[in-house]
C-alpha positions in Angstrom: -45.9 12.7 9.3 -43.9 10.6 11.8 -43.6 7.7 9.3 -42.3 10.2 6.6 -39.8 11.6 9.0 -38.6 8.1 10.1 -38.3 7.1 6.4 -36.3 10.3 5.6 -34.1 9.7 8.6 -33.5 6.1 7.6 -32.5 7.1 4.1 -30.2 9.9 5.3 -28.6 7.5 7.8 -28.1 4.9 5.1 -26.4 7.5 2.8 -24.2 8.7 5.6 -23.1 5.1 6.4 -22.3 4.4 2.7 -20.2 7.6 2.5 -18.4 6.8 5.7 -17.7 3.2 4.5 -16.3 4.6 1.3 -14.1 7.1 3.1 -12.7 4.3 5.4 -11.4 2.3 2.5 -8.5 4.7 2.0 -5.6 5.8 4.3 -2.8 8.2 3.6 0.6 7.0 2.5 2.4 7.6 5.8 4.5 4.5 6.1 7.6 5.1 3.8 9.8 5.5 6.9 8.8 2.1 8.1 11.2 0.0 6.0 14.9 -0.5 5.5 16.8 -2.7 3.1 18.7 -5.6 4.6 20.4 -8.8 3.5 17.7 -11.1 2.1 20.0 -14.2 2.0 21.6 -15.9 -0.9 22.8 -12.5 -2.3 19.3 -11.0 -2.5 17.8 -7.8 -1.1 15.6 -8.0 1.9 13.1 -5.5 3.3 12.6 -5.1 7.0 9.5 -3.6 8.6 10.7 -1.3 11.4 7.2 -0.2 12.5 4.7 -1.7 14.9 2.0 -2.7 12.3 2.1 -5.2 9.4 2.8 -3.6 6.1 2.2 -4.2 2.4 5.3 -3.2 0.5 5.3 -2.7 -3.3 8.2 -1.7 -5.4 8.4 -0.5 -9.0 11.6 -0.4 -11.1 12.6 3.1 -12.4 13.5 1.6 -15.8 10.2 -0.2 -16.4 9.6 -3.9 -16.0 7.8 -5.7 -13.1 8.4 -5.0 -9.5 7.0 -6.9 -6.6 5.0 -6.9 -3.4 5.5 -8.3 0.1 3.5 -8.3 3.3 5.8 -8.0 6.3 5.0 -8.3 10.0 6.4 -5.8 12.5 10.0 -6.4 13.2 10.3 -9.0 10.5 12.0 -9.0 7.1 11.4 -10.8 3.8 13.5 -11.3 0.8 12.6 -9.7 -2.5 14.2 -12.4 -4.6 16.3 -9.8 -6.5 20.0 -9.1 -6.2 21.6 -5.7 -5.9 22.8 -6.0 -9.4 19.3 -6.6 -10.7 18.0 -3.6 -8.7 20.8 -1.4 -10.1 20.1 -2.6 -13.7 16.5 -1.6 -13.2 17.6 1.9 -12.3 16.6 1.4 -8.7 13.2 0.9 -7.1 10.5 3.3 -6.0 8.6 2.0 -2.9 4.9 2.2 -2.0 4.2 1.2 1.6 0.7 0.8 3.0 -0.8 -1.0 6.0 -1.4 -4.7 5.5 -4.6 -5.4 3.5 -4.2 -2.1 1.7 -2.8 -1.6 -1.8 -1.1 1.5 -3.3 -3.3 3.1 -6.0 -3.0 6.2 -8.1 -5.5 9.0 -8.4 -7.7 6.9 -10.7 -7.8 4.0 -8.3 -5.5 1.8 -10.4 -2.6 -0.1 -9.0 0.7 1.9 -9.0 2.8 0.6 -11.9 5.1 3.6 -12.5 7.7 5.2 -10.3 7.2 8.7 -8.8 3.4 8.2 -8.6 1.3 10.1 -6.1 -0.6 7.4 -4.3 -2.9 6.5 -1.5 -3.6 3.2 0.2 -6.9 1.5 -0.7 -8.4 -1.3 1.4 -8.3 -4.7 -0.5 
């Protein structure tokens, strides 16, 4: 009886740990207020991280095409490589911001590729 109970407890504990690990691979998209656009140098757009954690910043053009992704340390900025004219020709950008080592995914767990997508941050 004791062996059966131990076995059942071990299985239950294992299942709980797997569920907990799966739940921990996602965080909410609560970081959109952590960036601001700055001069990226050479006429390009830069993105500054104004929060106290490292961020993964993705952007998607409203008119289609490819966007980009940067990882930015707290208080730092990085250039996007795009000019204001290029951003305007793309209809602007939609931003998806997650903690570093997380990626913005849609409800089907696919990378965000379209603007105005509901997203969550998934651990890489």
